[in-house]
C-alpha positions as CSV (number, residue, x, y, z in Angstrom):
1,M,8.6,9.8,-31.8
2,P,5.3,8.7,-33.4
3,G,2.5,11.2,-34.0
4,E,-0.1,11.8,-31.3
5,S,-2.8,10.0,-33.2
6,V,-1.0,6.7,-33.3
7,I,1.0,6.8,-30.1
8,L,-1.3,4.2,-28.4
9,C,-0.8,1.9,-31.4
10,W,2.9,2.0,-30.8
11,T,2.3,1.3,-27.1
12,L,0.4,-1.9,-28.0
13,A,2.8,-2.9,-30.9
14,L,6.0,-2.7,-28.9
15,P,5.3,-5.6,-26.5
16,V,4.1,-7.8,-29.5
17,A,7.4,-6.9,-31.3
18,G,9.3,-7.7,-28.2
19,G,7.7,-11.2,-27.9
20,L,8.5,-11.9,-31.6
21,A,12.1,-10.7,-31.1
22,V,12.5,-13.0,-28.1
23,L,11.0,-15.9,-30.1
24,A,13.5,-15.3,-32.9
25,L,16.5,-15.7,-30.6
26,P,18.7,-18.8,-30.9
27,E,18.2,-21.1,-27.9
28,A,21.8,-20.7,-26.6
29,Q,21.6,-16.9,-27.0
30,A,18.3,-16.7,-25.2
31,K,19.7,-18.2,-22.0
32,R,22.5,-15.6,-21.5
33,P,21.7,-13.5,-18.4
34,W,22.3,-9.9,-19.7
35,M,22.4,-10.4,-23.5
36,G,19.6,-12.9,-24.0
37,A,15.9,-13.1,-23.8
38,R,15.7,-11.2,-20.6
39,A,17.7,-8.3,-22.0
40,V,15.5,-8.2,-25.1
41,A,12.3,-8.2,-23.0
42,L,13.7,-5.5,-20.8
43,A,14.6,-3.3,-23.8
44,F,11.1,-3.6,-25.3
45,G,9.5,-3.2,-21.9
46,A,11.5,0.0,-21.3
47,A,10.5,1.2,-24.8
48,T,6.9,0.5,-24.1
49,L,7.1,2.5,-20.9
50,I,8.8,5.4,-22.6
51,V,6.2,5.6,-25.3
52,A,3.4,5.3,-22.8
53,G,5.1,8.0,-20.7
54,R,5.2,10.2,-23.8
55,A,1.5,9.7,-24.2
56,G,0.9,10.6,-20.6
57,G,3.0,13.7,-21.0
58,L,1.0,14.9,-24.0
59,M,-2.4,14.2,-22.3
60,D,-4.6,17.2,-21.5
61,Y,-5.9,16.3,-18.0
62,S,-8.1,19.3,-17.8
63,T,-10.7,17.6,-20.1
64,P,-12.5,14.3,-19.7
65,D,-12.4,13.7,-23.4
66,V,-11.0,10.6,-24.9
67,Q,-7.6,11.3,-26.5
68,F,-5.2,9.6,-28.9
69,T,-8.0,7.8,-30.6
70,A,-7.3,5.4,-33.3
71,R,-8.9,2.3,-35.0
72,L,-6.8,-0.9,-35.1
73,F,-6.6,-2.5,-38.5
74,G,-9.4,-0.2,-39.7
75,L,-12.0,-2.5,-38.0
76,R,-15.2,-1.4,-36.5
77,G,-15.3,-2.2,-32.7
78,M,-11.5,-2.0,-32.5
79,G,-11.2,1.7,-31.5
80,I,-8.7,2.7,-28.8
81,G,-8.3,5.8,-26.7
82,V,-7.5,7.0,-23.2
83,D,-8.8,9.5,-20.7
84,G,-7.8,10.6,-17.2
85,F,-9.0,7.3,-15.7
86,S,-7.2,4.9,-18.0
87,M,-3.9,6.7,-18.8
88,P,-2.4,6.3,-15.3
89,L,-3.2,2.6,-15.4
90,V,-1.6,2.3,-18.8
91,L,1.6,3.7,-17.2
92,L,1.2,1.3,-14.3
93,A,0.8,-1.8,-16.5
94,A,3.8,-0.8,-18.7
95,G,5.9,-0.2,-15.6
96,M,4.9,-3.4,-13.9
97,G,5.6,-5.4,-17.1
98,M,9.1,-4.0,-17.4
99,M,9.8,-4.7,-13.6
100,A,8.5,-8.2,-14.0
101,S,11.1,-8.8,-16.7
102,L,13.8,-7.3,-14.4
103,A,12.6,-9.5,-11.6
104,S,12.8,-12.7,-13.7
105,Y,16.5,-13.3,-13.0
106,G,15.6,-16.7,-11.5
107,I,14.0,-18.1,-14.7
108,K,16.3,-20.8,-16.0
109,Q,14.0,-23.1,-17.9
110,S,12.1,-22.5,-21.1
111,V,13.5,-19.0,-21.1
112,K,12.3,-18.0,-24.6
113,S,8.7,-19.2,-23.9
114,Y,8.6,-17.4,-20.6
115,F,9.7,-13.9,-21.9
116,T,7.6,-14.3,-25.1
117,L,4.5,-15.0,-23.0
118,V,5.3,-12.0,-20.7
119,Q,5.5,-9.6,-23.7
120,F,2.3,-10.9,-25.3
121,W,0.5,-10.8,-22.0
122,L,1.6,-7.1,-21.6
123,A,0.1,-6.3,-25.0
124,A,-3.2,-7.9,-24.0
125,A,-3.2,-6.1,-20.6
126,L,-2.6,-2.7,-22.3
127,G,-5.4,-3.6,-24.8
128,V,-7.9,-3.9,-21.9
129,L,-7.0,-0.4,-20.7
130,V,-7.2,1.4,-24.0
131,A,-10.2,-0.4,-25.5
132,R,-13.2,1.9,-26.3
133,E,-15.7,-0.9,-26.7
134,G,-16.9,-3.2,-23.9
135,V,-16.6,-6.3,-26.2
136,A,-13.1,-5.4,-27.2
137,L,-12.2,-4.9,-23.5
138,A,-13.6,-8.3,-22.7
139,G,-11.7,-9.9,-25.6
140,C,-8.4,-8.4,-24.5
141,L,-9.1,-9.5,-20.9
142,L,-9.7,-13.1,-22.1
143,A,-6.3,-13.1,-23.9
144,A,-4.6,-11.7,-20.8
145,V,-6.2,-14.4,-18.6
146,V,-5.3,-17.3,-20.9
147,L,-1.7,-16.0,-21.3
148,M,-1.4,-15.6,-17.5
149,Y,-2.6,-19.2,-17.0
150,F,0.3,-20.5,-19.1
151,L,2.7,-18.3,-17.1
152,M,1.3,-19.6,-13.8
153,A,1.4,-23.2,-14.9
154,G,4.8,-23.2,-16.4
155,W,7.0,-21.6,-13.7
156,G,6.7,-21.7,-9.9
157,T,6.5,-24.4,-7.2
158,E,5.6,-28.0,-7.5
159,R,1.9,-27.1,-7.0
160,K,1.8,-24.3,-9.6
161,L,-0.2,-26.3,-12.1
162,R,-3.0,-26.9,-9.6
163,A,-3.2,-23.2,-8.7
164,A,-3.2,-22.3,-12.4
165,R,-6.0,-24.7,-13.3
166,R,-8.2,-23.4,-10.5
167,Y,-7.5,-19.9,-11.6
168,L,-8.5,-20.7,-15.2
169,Y,-11.6,-22.7,-14.3
170,L,-12.8,-19.8,-12.2
171,T,-11.9,-16.9,-14.4
172,L,-13.3,-18.2,-17.7
173,P,-16.9,-18.4,-16.4
174,A,-16.3,-15.1,-14.8
175,L,-15.4,-13.6,-18.1
176,A,-18.5,-15.1,-19.7
177,C,-20.6,-13.5,-17.0
178,A,-18.9,-10.1,-17.5
179,L,-19.4,-10.3,-21.2
180,A,-23.1,-11.3,-20.9
181,G,-23.7,-8.5,-18.5
182,T,-22.0,-6.0,-20.9
183,L,-24.0,-7.2,-23.9
184,S,-27.3,-7.1,-22.0
185,G,-27.4,-3.3,-22.5
186,G,-27.5,-3.8,-26.3
187,G,-24.0,-2.6,-26.9
188,T,-21.7,0.1,-25.6
189,P,-21.0,3.6,-26.7
190,G,-17.6,4.1,-28.3
191,G,-17.1,7.8,-27.7
192,G,-17.6,10.7,-25.4
193,A,-16.0,11.2,-22.0
194,N,-16.6,7.7,-20.9
195,P,-15.6,5.0,-23.4
196,A,-16.8,1.5,-22.9
197,A,-19.5,2.3,-20.3
198,L,-22.8,0.4,-19.8
199,P,-25.9,2.3,-20.7
200,A,-28.0,3.3,-17.7
201,E,-31.0,1.2,-18.9
202,T,-29.1,-2.0,-18.5
203,S,-31.1,-4.6,-16.6
204,T,-30.4,-5.3,-12.9
205,L,-29.7,-8.9,-13.9
206,G,-27.2,-7.8,-16.5
207,F,-25.5,-5.5,-14.0
208,W,-25.1,-8.2,-11.4
209,A,-23.8,-10.6,-14.0
210,M,-21.2,-8.1,-15.0
211,F,-20.4,-7.3,-11.3
212,A,-20.0,-11.0,-10.5
213,G,-17.7,-11.6,-13.4
214,F,-15.4,-8.7,-12.7
215,G,-15.7,-9.3,-9.0
216,I,-14.2,-12.8,-9.4
217,L,-11.3,-11.3,-11.4
218,T,-10.8,-8.7,-8.7
219,A,-10.8,-11.5,-6.0
220,L,-13.7,-10.2,-3.9
221,T,-15.1,-12.3,-1.0
222,P,-16.3,-15.1,-1.2
223,V,-14.4,-15.9,-4.5
224,H,-11.1,-14.6,-3.3
225,W,-9.3,-17.9,-2.6
226,W,-7.7,-18.2,-6.0
227,L,-5.4,-15.3,-5.4
228,S,-3.7,-16.7,-2.3
229,E,-3.0,-19.9,-4.2
230,V,-1.5,-18.1,-7.2
231,V,0.6,-15.7,-5.2
232,T,2.0,-18.6,-3.1
233,E,2.6,-21.1,-5.9
234,A,3.5,-19.0,-8.9
235,S,7.0,-17.6,-9.6
236,T,7.6,-14.2,-7.9
237,P,7.4,-12.1,-11.1
238,I,4.1,-13.7,-12.1
239,A,2.8,-13.2,-8.5
240,M,3.7,-9.5,-8.8
241,L,1.9,-9.2,-12.1
242,T,-1.2,-11.0,-10.7
243,V,-1.6,-8.6,-7.7
244,G,-0.3,-5.6,-9.6
245,V,-2.1,-5.8,-12.9
246,M,-4.5,-8.7,-13.2
247,Q,-6.6,-7.7,-10.2
248,T,-6.4,-4.1,-11.5
249,L,-7.8,-5.2,-14.8
250,G,-10.8,-6.8,-13.1
251,A,-11.5,-3.7,-11.0
252,Y,-11.0,-1.5,-14.0
253,G,-13.6,-3.4,-16.0
254,L,-16.0,-3.1,-13.0
255,L,-15.5,0.7,-12.6
256,R,-15.4,1.5,-16.3
257,L,-18.4,-0.5,-17.4
258,G,-20.6,-0.3,-14.3
259,H,-20.2,3.1,-12.8
260,P,-23.4,4.6,-14.2
261,L,-25.5,2.0,-12.4
262,F,-24.0,2.7,-9.0
263,A,-26.2,5.8,-8.9
264,H,-29.1,3.5,-8.1
265,E,-29.5,2.5,-4.5
266,A,-30.4,-1.1,-5.4
267,H,-26.9,-1.4,-6.9
268,A,-24.8,0.9,-4.7
269,W,-25.7,-0.5,-1.3
270,P,-25.2,-4.2,-1.8
271,A,-22.1,-3.7,-4.0
272,G,-20.6,-1.3,-1.4
273,L,-21.5,-3.8,1.4
274,L,-19.6,-6.6,-0.5
275,G,-16.6,-4.2,-0.8
276,A,-16.7,-3.4,2.9
277,I,-17.0,-7.1,3.8
278,T,-14.0,-7.9,1.5
279,M,-12.0,-5.2,3.3
280,A,-12.8,-6.6,6.7
281,Y,-12.3,-10.3,5.8
282,G,-9.1,-9.6,4.0
283,A,-7.7,-7.7,7.0
284,L,-8.7,-10.4,9.4
285,A,-7.4,-13.2,7.2
286,A,-4.1,-11.4,6.8
287,L,-3.7,-11.4,10.6
288,G,-4.1,-15.2,10.7
289,Q,-1.7,-16.2,8.0
290,K,1.5,-18.2,8.7
291,N,2.9,-17.8,5.2
292,L,4.3,-14.4,4.1
293,K,3.1,-14.7,0.5
294,R,-0.4,-15.6,1.6
295,M,-0.4,-12.7,4.0
296,A,0.4,-10.3,1.1
297,A,-2.4,-11.9,-1.0
298,Y,-4.9,-11.1,1.7
299,V,-3.6,-7.5,2.1
300,S,-4.3,-7.2,-1.6
301,I,-7.8,-8.6,-1.3
302,S,-8.6,-6.1,1.5
303,L,-7.4,-3.2,-0.5
304,M,-9.3,-4.3,-3.6
305,G,-12.4,-4.4,-1.4
306,C,-11.8,-0.7,-0.7
307,V,-11.6,-0.1,-4.4
308,V,-15.0,-1.7,-5.0
309,L,-16.5,0.3,-2.1
310,G,-15.2,3.5,-3.6
311,G,-16.6,2.6,-7.0
312,A,-20.0,1.6,-5.6
313,M,-20.4,4.9,-3.7
314,G,-20.3,6.7,-7.0
315,T,-19.0,10.1,-5.8
316,A,-16.2,12.1,-7.3
317,A,-14.0,11.6,-4.2
318,S,-14.7,7.8,-3.9
319,I,-14.1,7.1,-7.6
320,T,-10.9,9.1,-7.5
321,G,-9.8,7.3,-4.4
322,A,-10.7,3.9,-6.0
323,V,-8.6,4.6,-9.1
324,F,-5.7,6.0,-7.0
325,L,-5.8,2.8,-4.9
326,L,-5.5,0.7,-8.1
327,A,-2.1,2.2,-8.6
328,A,-1.1,2.4,-5.0
329,H,-2.1,-1.2,-4.3
330,A,-0.1,-2.4,-7.2
331,V,3.0,-0.7,-5.9
332,G,2.7,-1.4,-2.2
333,V,1.5,-5.1,-2.4
334,G,3.8,-5.7,-5.4
335,M,6.8,-4.7,-3.3
336,M,5.6,-6.9,-0.5
337,V,5.4,-9.9,-2.8
338,F,8.9,-9.2,-4.2
339,V,10.4,-8.9,-0.7
340,A,8.7,-12.3,0.2
341,G,10.1,-13.8,-3.1
342,M,13.6,-12.6,-2.2
343,I,13.3,-14.3,1.2
344,Q,12.0,-17.5,-0.4
345,D,14.9,-17.5,-2.9
346,R,17.4,-17.4,0.0
347,L,15.7,-19.6,2.6
348,G,13.5,-21.9,0.6
349,H,10.3,-20.9,2.4
350,T,8.2,-18.0,3.6
351,D,6.8,-19.5,6.8
352,I,6.4,-16.6,9.2
353,P,7.1,-18.5,12.4
354,R,10.5,-19.6,11.0
355,L,11.6,-16.2,9.8
356,G,12.2,-14.3,13.1
357,G,15.3,-12.0,13.3
358,L,16.0,-11.6,9.6
359,G,16.9,-8.0,10.1
360,G,20.0,-9.0,11.9
361,H,21.3,-10.9,8.8
362,M,19.7,-8.8,6.1
363,P,19.5,-5.2,7.4
364,A,19.1,-3.6,3.9
365,L,16.2,-6.0,3.1
366,A,14.6,-5.2,6.4
367,G,14.7,-1.5,5.6
368,W,13.1,-2.0,2.2
369,G,10.6,-4.5,3.7
370,A,9.6,-1.9,6.3
371,M,8.8,0.5,3.4
372,A,6.7,-2.2,1.6
373,F,4.7,-3.2,4.7
374,L,4.1,0.4,5.9
375,G,3.1,1.5,2.3
376,A,0.7,-1.4,1.9
377,M,-1.0,-1.0,5.2
378,G,-1.8,2.7,4.6
379,L,0.7,4.6,6.7
380,P,0.2,8.4,6.2
381,G,2.8,9.8,3.8
382,L,3.1,6.5,1.8
383,C,1.2,5.2,-1.2
384,V,-2.1,3.7,0.0
385,F,-3.2,6.2,2.6
386,A,-4.5,9.0,0.3
387,G,-6.7,6.5,-1.7
388,E,-8.2,5.0,1.5
389,V,-9.0,8.5,2.9
390,L,-10.7,9.5,-0.4
391,V,-12.9,6.4,-0.4
392,V,-14.0,7.0,3.2
393,M,-14.7,10.6,2.5
394,G,-16.7,9.7,-0.6
395,T,-18.7,7.1,1.3
396,L,-19.6,9.7,4.0
397,E,-20.6,12.1,1.2
398,R,-22.9,9.5,-0.3
399,S,-24.6,8.9,3.1
400,R,-25.2,12.7,3.5
401,E,-26.9,12.9,0.1
402,G,-30.0,11.2,1.4
403,A,-28.9,7.7,0.6
404,A,-29.7,4.7,2.7
405,H,-28.7,5.2,6.4
406,G,-26.7,2.0,6.4
407,I,-24.1,3.5,4.1
408,V,-22.5,5.3,6.9
409,W,-21.7,1.9,8.5
410,L,-19.9,1.0,5.4
411,A,-17.5,3.8,6.1
412,V,-17.2,2.6,9.7
413,T,-16.5,-0.9,8.6
414,G,-13.9,0.4,6.1
415,V,-12.1,2.4,8.8
416,G,-12.1,-0.6,11.1
417,A,-10.6,-2.8,8.4
418,M,-7.9,-0.3,7.7
419,A,-7.0,-0.3,11.4
420,L,-6.8,-4.1,11.4
421,L,-4.7,-4.1,8.3
422,L,-2.3,-1.6,9.9
423,G,-1.9,-3.7,13.1
424,G,-1.6,-6.9,11.1
425,C,1.2,-5.6,8.9
426,V,3.2,-4.2,11.8
427,W,2.8,-7.4,13.8
428,T,3.9,-9.5,10.8
429,Y,6.9,-7.3,10.1
430,Q,7.9,-7.7,13.7
431,R,7.7,-11.5,13.5
432,V,9.7,-11.7,10.3
433,F,12.5,-9.1,10.7
434,L,12.8,-8.2,14.3
435,G,14.1,-10.1,17.3
436,A,17.3,-12.2,17.8
437,P,18.9,-13.3,14.6
438,R,18.7,-17.1,14.0
439,P,21.9,-18.9,13.3
440,E,20.4,-20.9,10.4
441,H,19.9,-17.6,8.5
442,S,23.5,-16.4,8.8
443,N,24.6,-17.5,5.3
444,V,22.0,-15.7,3.2
445,A,23.2,-14.3,-0.2
446,R,23.7,-10.6,-0.6
447,M,21.2,-8.6,-2.8
448,S,22.0,-8.5,-6.5
449,V,22.0,-5.5,-8.7
450,S,18.6,-6.4,-10.2
451,E,17.1,-6.8,-6.7
452,R,18.5,-3.5,-5.5
453,S,17.3,-1.7,-8.6
454,L,13.8,-3.2,-8.3
455,L,13.5,-2.3,-4.6
456,A,14.7,1.3,-5.3
457,I,12.1,1.7,-8.1
458,F,9.3,0.3,-5.8
459,G,10.4,2.4,-2.9
460,L,10.5,5.6,-5.1
461,A,6.9,4.9,-6.3
462,V,5.7,4.1,-2.7
463,V,7.0,7.5,-1.5
464,A,6.0,9.5,-4.6
465,L,2.4,8.4,-4.4
466,G,2.4,9.1,-0.7
467,I,3.7,12.6,-0.7
468,L,2.5,13.7,-4.1
469,P,-0.9,12.0,-4.6
470,A,-2.2,15.0,-6.5
471,L,-0.1,13.9,-9.5
472,L,-2.7,11.2,-10.0
473,T,-5.8,12.4,-8.2
474,D,-6.1,15.7,-10.1
475,A,-6.1,13.8,-13.4
476,V,-8.6,11.3,-12.3
477,R,-11.0,13.7,-10.6
478,V,-11.8,15.6,-13.9
479,T,-13.0,12.3,-15.5
480,A,-14.8,11.2,-12.4
481,E,-16.8,14.5,-12.2
482,A,-17.6,14.2,-15.9
483,W,-19.0,10.7,-15.3
484,L,-21.2,12.2,-12.6
485,G,-22.4,15.0,-14.9
486,R,-20.7,17.8,-12.9
């Protein structure tokens, strides 16, 4: 096992090595299901998760200090390190990367290119989370966006290229705005308890440029539409990575770089309002969807609105809840997307009006689907609930601190959106899985070993985050309180 000082370097290097190993495979060997490119990607993905898990186990969560610091290639501005905020998200990204490789059993064309891109993308995503400089964070995020574009454009439905182009044309200007806003503060500090944070004197214009850039990547209203297209048209593993990691990276950049400025009412109130509007709009839009994948995308949009609301309120409880939701959202909505992908693989569509009674033909999938829907909608005892409660509590705390009176209505709007989301998920589950079985669905294929394994991993994470939220919240709260000077 590598020494503590370089353990993050190994976490970044393993996916790169995995991509190169896949690239070196002979074409015939790469296409083998369990001894080819997928097996190599799974092995390196598992190794990355193990090393990241080792780093997480060695972390001292009682301090907000940056740990496992190193400098890549000895270059200035290439420092890396993690704290209680970023370490859980490193584990999340590594886990989702491995699960995406496991879920890629349906990839039959350009197999080497696909798994090579997935491994390189994972390295870029991890780079975003461990970067200690704002510019380095933006550079890794640019690499992740471009690599994700190729994954979206290369594999999926007939309209995948259109969705990928719209994604790229929107996210590249967003990255430019985010970088401009970051640089407007004259650089970013590289050490202390809060790596890669904007200085408090950053101009209001710079803050909103940064907020707009990362907000687009997070799929906030009114620039949310790209997410539903990508989730619907991209392959299922790439849709999982988009909602589970790419949105998370956008929200991470927003919270990491912008949190000092949420102390100012001129920033907190409008940013929180946009988060609450996104929550409500996402929940209402989810109610009206006729496609199961699009419905999952709008559930994701609503939950990310809750993340932004928590970050904007700038209290220890709300920031802790926002970070918790980043992980819980990835697990709950990622499982929803995978369940929808399994249905699409068997029936050729995910049109909700044509899916009634699936539980009669696929009872096991109906059970796992119930866990996914209940987890994503915020049922107490499952993954999302604790994060939503912390955000609402933090919002009410901000309103009691003498902030603008309208902030309490942000909490009311958030609670209303949660209720809508709960009702929408229950109603959609009823229309998809319950009722009389339809004869045209009687010959569906049984679940494979890979599918059962993925559902079990997702289900375990949904339950673990629900009944043991303190595993994550205790680690994040120390860093959040340090950010607030407590």
